[in-house]
C-alpha positions as CSV (number, residue, x, y, z in Angstrom):
1,M,-12.7,15.0,-16.2
2,R,-11.1,16.8,-13.3
3,R,-11.9,18.3,-9.9
4,R,-14.7,15.8,-9.5
5,D,-17.0,14.7,-6.7
6,F,-19.0,11.5,-6.9
7,V,-22.5,10.6,-6.0
8,L,-22.5,8.7,-2.7
9,G,-24.1,5.3,-2.4
10,A,-23.9,2.0,-0.6
11,L,-20.8,0.0,-0.1
12,G,-20.3,-3.7,-0.6
13,A,-22.9,-5.8,-2.3
14,G,-25.3,-2.9,-2.8
15,L,-22.8,-1.4,-5.2
16,A,-23.5,-4.1,-7.7
17,S,-27.0,-3.0,-8.4
18,T,-27.8,-2.0,-12.0
19,G,-26.8,1.6,-12.7
20,A,-25.1,2.1,-9.3
21,F,-21.8,3.1,-11.0
22,D,-23.2,5.1,-13.9
23,S,-23.7,8.5,-12.4
24,L,-20.6,10.6,-12.0
25,V,-21.1,14.3,-11.2
26,R,-18.8,17.2,-11.2
27,N,-18.5,20.0,-8.7
28,D,-15.9,22.3,-7.2
29,I,-14.7,20.1,-4.4
30,T,-11.1,19.0,-4.9
31,A,-9.5,16.0,-3.4
32,Q,-7.5,18.2,-1.1
33,A,-10.6,20.1,0.0
34,A,-12.3,16.9,0.9
35,F,-9.4,15.7,2.9
36,A,-9.3,19.0,4.8
37,R,-13.0,18.5,5.6
38,G,-12.1,15.3,7.5
39,G,-12.3,12.5,5.0
40,I,-9.8,9.6,5.0
41,P,-6.8,10.6,2.8
42,Y,-6.5,8.8,-0.5
43,G,-3.2,8.3,-2.4
44,A,-1.5,6.3,-5.0
45,A,1.8,4.8,-5.9
46,V,3.6,7.0,-8.4
47,R,6.1,6.4,-11.2
48,T,8.3,9.5,-10.8
49,D,9.5,9.6,-14.3
50,L,5.9,10.0,-15.6
51,L,5.4,13.2,-13.7
52,D,7.8,14.8,-16.1
53,T,6.7,13.2,-19.3
54,E,3.0,12.7,-19.2
55,L,0.7,15.6,-18.3
56,D,-2.5,13.6,-17.9
57,Y,-0.7,11.3,-15.4
58,K,0.6,14.2,-13.4
59,E,-2.8,15.9,-13.4
60,A,-4.6,12.7,-12.3
61,I,-2.3,12.5,-9.3
62,I,-2.8,16.1,-8.4
63,D,-6.6,15.9,-8.8
64,H,-7.2,12.8,-6.8
65,C,-4.4,12.3,-4.3
66,Q,-3.5,13.7,-0.9
67,I,-0.7,11.1,-0.5
68,V,1.9,9.7,-2.8
69,V,4.3,6.8,-2.5
70,G,7.0,5.9,-5.0
71,E,6.6,2.6,-6.8
72,G,10.3,2.6,-6.8
73,G,13.0,5.0,-5.7
74,L,13.3,4.0,-2.1
75,K,13.7,0.3,-2.6
76,W,17.2,-0.9,-2.0
77,I,17.9,-1.7,-5.6
78,D,17.2,2.0,-6.6
79,V,18.5,3.9,-3.7
80,R,21.5,1.7,-2.9
81,P,22.9,0.4,-6.2
82,S,26.4,-0.2,-4.6
83,Q,27.5,-0.7,-1.0
84,E,29.1,2.8,-1.0
85,Q,26.5,4.7,-2.9
86,F,23.1,6.2,-2.1
87,V,21.1,7.6,-5.0
88,F,18.2,9.9,-3.9
89,D,17.2,11.3,-7.3
90,Q,13.7,9.7,-7.5
91,P,12.5,10.2,-3.9
92,D,13.9,13.8,-3.9
93,R,11.9,14.6,-7.0
94,L,8.8,12.9,-5.7
95,I,8.9,14.7,-2.3
96,D,9.4,18.0,-4.0
97,F,6.3,17.3,-6.2
98,A,4.3,16.4,-3.1
99,D,5.4,19.5,-1.3
100,R,4.5,21.7,-4.3
101,N,1.0,20.2,-4.5
102,G,0.1,20.1,-0.8
103,M,0.5,16.3,-0.5
104,Q,2.3,14.0,1.9
105,M,4.8,11.3,0.8
106,R,5.0,7.8,2.3
107,G,8.3,6.0,2.4
108,H,8.5,2.5,0.9
109,T,10.4,0.5,2.0
110,L,13.3,0.0,4.4
111,A,13.6,-3.8,5.1
112,W,12.2,-6.2,2.4
113,Y,13.3,-9.4,0.9
114,G,12.7,-8.2,-2.6
115,A,14.3,-5.7,-5.0
116,M,17.7,-6.1,-3.4
117,P,20.9,-5.1,-5.3
118,D,23.4,-7.9,-6.1
119,W,26.0,-6.6,-3.7
120,T,23.9,-7.6,-0.7
121,K,24.5,-11.3,-1.6
122,T,28.0,-10.8,-0.3
123,I,26.8,-9.9,3.3
124,A,28.4,-12.8,5.1
125,S,27.8,-12.4,8.8
126,A,25.3,-11.2,11.4
127,D,27.5,-8.3,12.4
128,E,27.8,-7.1,8.8
129,A,24.1,-7.5,8.1
130,E,23.2,-5.4,11.2
131,R,25.7,-2.8,10.3
132,E,24.4,-2.5,6.7
133,L,20.7,-2.4,7.8
134,V,21.3,0.2,10.5
135,H,23.5,2.3,8.2
136,H,20.9,2.2,5.4
137,I,17.9,3.1,7.6
138,T,19.9,5.8,9.4
139,T,20.9,7.4,6.1
140,V,17.6,7.1,4.3
141,V,15.2,8.1,7.1
142,G,17.7,10.7,8.3
143,R,17.6,12.4,4.9
144,Y,13.8,12.8,5.0
145,R,13.4,13.3,8.8
146,G,10.4,15.4,9.4
147,R,9.3,15.3,5.7
148,I,8.2,11.7,5.3
149,P,5.7,11.2,8.0
150,S,5.0,7.4,7.5
151,W,7.4,4.6,6.6
152,D,6.8,1.0,5.5
153,V,9.7,-0.1,7.7
154,V,9.3,-3.8,7.4
155,N,7.6,-5.1,4.2
156,E,6.2,-8.6,3.7
157,A,7.9,-10.3,6.6
158,I,5.5,-13.1,6.9
159,A,6.2,-16.3,5.0
160,E,4.0,-17.1,2.0
161,T,2.8,-20.2,3.8
162,P,3.6,-19.9,7.5
163,M,4.5,-23.1,9.2
164,R,5.8,-24.0,12.7
165,G,9.4,-22.9,12.8
166,S,9.1,-21.1,9.5
167,V,6.9,-18.1,10.0
168,I,9.2,-15.3,8.8
169,R,9.9,-15.1,5.0
170,N,13.4,-15.9,3.9
171,S,15.7,-12.9,3.1
172,V,19.2,-11.8,3.5
173,W,18.1,-10.3,6.8
174,Q,16.4,-13.4,8.0
175,E,19.3,-15.6,7.0
176,R,21.9,-13.5,8.8
177,L,20.0,-12.0,11.7
178,G,16.9,-14.1,12.2
179,P,13.6,-12.5,13.1
180,R,15.4,-9.9,15.2
181,Y,16.1,-7.9,12.0
182,I,12.5,-6.7,12.3
183,E,13.2,-5.2,15.8
184,I,16.5,-3.7,14.6
185,A,14.8,-2.0,11.7
186,L,12.0,-0.6,13.8
187,R,14.2,0.6,16.6
188,T,16.6,2.2,14.2
189,A,13.9,4.1,12.3
190,A,12.4,5.3,15.6
191,A,15.7,6.6,16.8
192,V,16.3,8.5,13.6
193,D,12.9,10.1,13.3
194,P,10.8,9.8,16.5
195,S,7.9,11.6,14.9
196,A,7.4,9.2,12.0
197,Q,4.7,6.6,11.8
198,L,6.4,3.2,11.6
199,V,4.4,0.6,9.6
200,I,4.6,-3.2,9.2
201,N,3.2,-3.8,5.8
202,D,1.9,-7.2,4.4
203,Y,-0.5,-8.8,2.1
204,N,-2.7,-11.9,1.4
205,I,-4.8,-11.8,4.6
206,E,-8.3,-11.0,3.3
207,N,-9.6,-14.1,1.6
208,P,-11.5,-17.2,3.0
209,T,-8.6,-19.6,2.6
210,S,-6.4,-21.5,5.1
211,Q,-3.4,-19.7,3.8
212,C,-4.9,-16.2,4.6
213,R,-6.1,-17.4,8.0
214,D,-2.6,-18.7,8.8
215,R,-1.0,-15.5,7.5
216,R,-3.4,-13.4,9.7
217,K,-2.5,-15.4,12.7
218,A,1.3,-15.3,12.0
219,L,1.1,-11.5,11.5
220,L,-0.9,-11.0,14.7
221,D,1.6,-13.2,16.6
222,L,4.5,-11.1,15.3
223,L,2.7,-7.8,16.3
224,R,2.0,-9.1,19.8
225,S,5.6,-10.2,20.2
226,L,6.9,-6.8,19.2
227,K,4.4,-5.0,21.5
228,D,5.4,-7.3,24.4
229,R,9.0,-6.3,24.0
230,D,8.1,-2.5,23.6
231,V,9.5,-2.4,20.1
232,P,8.4,1.0,18.6
233,F,5.9,0.8,15.8
234,H,2.5,2.4,15.2
235,A,0.5,0.8,12.4
236,V,-0.2,-2.2,10.2
237,G,-0.4,-1.8,6.4
238,I,-2.8,-4.1,4.7
239,Q,-1.8,-4.1,1.0
240,G,-5.0,-5.3,-0.7
241,H,-3.8,-6.9,-3.9
242,L,-7.2,-8.6,-4.2
243,P,-7.9,-11.6,-6.4
244,G,-10.9,-10.6,-8.4
245,D,-12.3,-14.1,-8.6
246,M,-12.3,-14.6,-4.8
247,E,-14.7,-13.4,-2.1
248,I,-13.5,-11.3,0.8
249,D,-13.5,-13.0,4.2
250,R,-15.3,-10.0,5.7
251,E,-15.7,-11.6,9.2
252,G,-12.1,-12.8,9.3
253,L,-10.7,-9.5,8.1
254,S,-12.8,-7.5,10.5
255,R,-11.7,-9.6,13.4
256,F,-8.1,-9.1,12.4
257,V,-8.5,-5.3,12.3
258,E,-10.2,-5.4,15.7
259,D,-7.3,-7.3,17.1
260,V,-4.9,-4.8,15.6
261,K,-6.9,-1.9,17.1
262,R,-6.9,-3.6,20.6
263,M,-3.1,-3.3,20.4
264,Q,-3.5,0.4,19.9
265,L,-2.2,0.3,16.4
266,E,-3.5,2.1,13.4
267,V,-4.4,0.5,10.1
268,L,-3.6,1.7,6.6
269,V,-4.7,0.3,3.2
270,T,-1.4,0.6,1.3
271,E,-1.4,-1.0,-2.1
272,L,-5.0,-1.6,-3.2
273,D,-5.8,-3.0,-6.6
274,V,-7.9,-5.9,-8.0
275,I,-6.4,-8.6,-10.1
276,D,-8.8,-9.2,-12.9
277,D,-7.1,-11.8,-15.2
278,T,-9.8,-14.4,-14.7
279,L,-12.8,-12.0,-14.7
280,P,-15.3,-11.5,-17.6
281,A,-14.0,-9.8,-20.8
282,N,-16.9,-7.3,-20.8
283,E,-15.5,-4.2,-19.2
284,Y,-18.7,-3.1,-17.6
285,D,-19.2,-6.4,-15.9
286,R,-15.5,-6.7,-15.0
287,D,-15.4,-3.2,-13.5
288,R,-18.5,-4.0,-11.3
289,I,-16.8,-7.1,-9.9
290,V,-13.6,-5.2,-9.3
291,A,-15.5,-2.5,-7.5
292,R,-17.5,-4.9,-5.4
293,R,-14.4,-6.8,-4.3
294,A,-12.8,-3.5,-3.2
295,G,-16.0,-2.3,-1.6
296,D,-16.2,-5.5,0.5
297,F,-12.6,-5.3,1.5
298,L,-12.9,-1.6,2.6
299,A,-16.2,-2.2,4.3
300,A,-14.7,-5.1,6.3
301,I,-11.9,-2.9,7.5
302,G,-14.1,0.0,8.1
303,E,-16.5,-2.0,10.3
304,A,-13.6,-2.5,12.8
305,A,-11.6,0.7,12.5
306,R,-11.3,3.8,10.4
307,P,-8.1,3.4,8.4
308,S,-5.7,6.4,8.5
309,A,-5.2,6.3,4.8
310,V,-6.2,4.4,1.6
311,L,-3.7,4.0,-1.2
312,T,-3.9,2.2,-4.5
313,W,-0.8,0.7,-6.2
314,G,-1.0,3.0,-9.1
315,I,-3.9,5.2,-10.3
316,T,-4.4,4.3,-14.0
317,D,-4.7,1.0,-15.9
318,R,-2.2,2.5,-18.3
319,Y,0.5,1.9,-15.8
320,T,0.2,-1.2,-13.5
321,W,2.3,-4.1,-12.4
322,V,-0.6,-6.5,-12.8
323,P,-0.1,-7.7,-16.4
324,M,3.5,-8.6,-15.6
325,W,2.2,-11.5,-13.5
326,F,-1.5,-11.7,-14.3
327,K,-1.8,-10.9,-18.0
328,R,-5.2,-11.8,-19.4
329,S,-5.3,-14.8,-21.8
330,D,-7.9,-13.0,-24.1
331,G,-5.5,-10.2,-25.0
332,K,-7.7,-7.5,-23.3
333,L,-6.0,-5.0,-21.0
334,N,-6.1,-5.5,-17.3
335,R,-8.3,-3.0,-15.4
336,P,-7.2,-3.2,-11.8
337,L,-7.1,0.5,-10.9
338,P,-9.4,3.5,-10.3
339,L,-8.9,5.2,-13.6
340,D,-8.9,3.5,-17.0
341,A,-6.1,3.8,-19.5
342,S,-7.5,7.1,-20.8
343,Y,-7.7,8.5,-17.2
344,R,-11.5,8.2,-17.0
345,P,-12.8,7.3,-13.5
346,K,-14.2,3.8,-13.1
347,A,-16.5,2.1,-10.6
348,L,-13.5,1.4,-8.4
349,M,-12.8,5.1,-8.0
350,K,-16.4,5.7,-6.9
351,V,-16.1,3.0,-4.3
352,I,-12.9,4.5,-2.9
353,D,-14.3,8.0,-3.0
354,E,-17.4,7.0,-1.1
355,F,-15.4,5.1,1.5
356,T,-12.9,7.9,2.1
357,R,-15.4,10.7,2.2
358,A,-18.0,8.8,4.4
359,A,-16.1,10.0,7.5
360,E,-16.4,13.7,6.6
């Protein structure tokens, strides 16, 4: 099924009603045409190698997406395998694909604790750390200046469990530079490409737990501190790796987005999927719960602000990170993404489509 439009319906709890996901209709409205009409752009994380080897995967991205972001390629371990070497093969191929198909590409990511090459363990001083971070961002952002309009500059900076005196997650940058690495990264990116949207991207803020509440507060405190010091950045990325067995804290999430908007910052959904390892085995029931979680999540954000983009971390259950960490104990395949392993649209795709097109 290609070039599809979906029957519109209610978001949130109303989506769980019997038969609400069963009607999918086809018409001539492409994803790009819907975006041009004024809907919220939708995109997905892409594995660049599959664009060359799997036609169904390539067509699914073309049919559904207005934005792409590399699952890899711009992470330090890929683009900077040695201190002296930059390798741009994957992002070059992905941005060419995006250009050919009328899409935009997001950049992910410039400063992160994860996916770091071994050579960075030898960074021994604050001066060396700042030099390497500035050199990296200057080189990478400079290569795509004017072509990549939005960057996850700082990714997952908040500690897993923020505590007094330990709010920023440990990393080589935090160890050598302290929290000022965040300001260095943002100021450097802004200087290299003043036109780019600079995003602080994080996760685990959407559930009704003390951990999520603490992480929301810590993230807001960081944003306010940066704003008070006139550090340039423009948006907050809310990842949205949603535990399928946990309700969304709609009130808490909406308040968070309201606070972000009061700082005149935009909001993006950057890595949406639903972790379904503990959900029922029956696919229909499981897909309904997955869709309901995503619907509640998007509705909570949408009640406070229109996000400038919605991206899922992958597009098909055939290729997802989820079973690497959350494999089902019953042996059934995980179903966290909008299309199933055969590229058929699921209830989650309908929810996303309704949400992104509601603003047309």
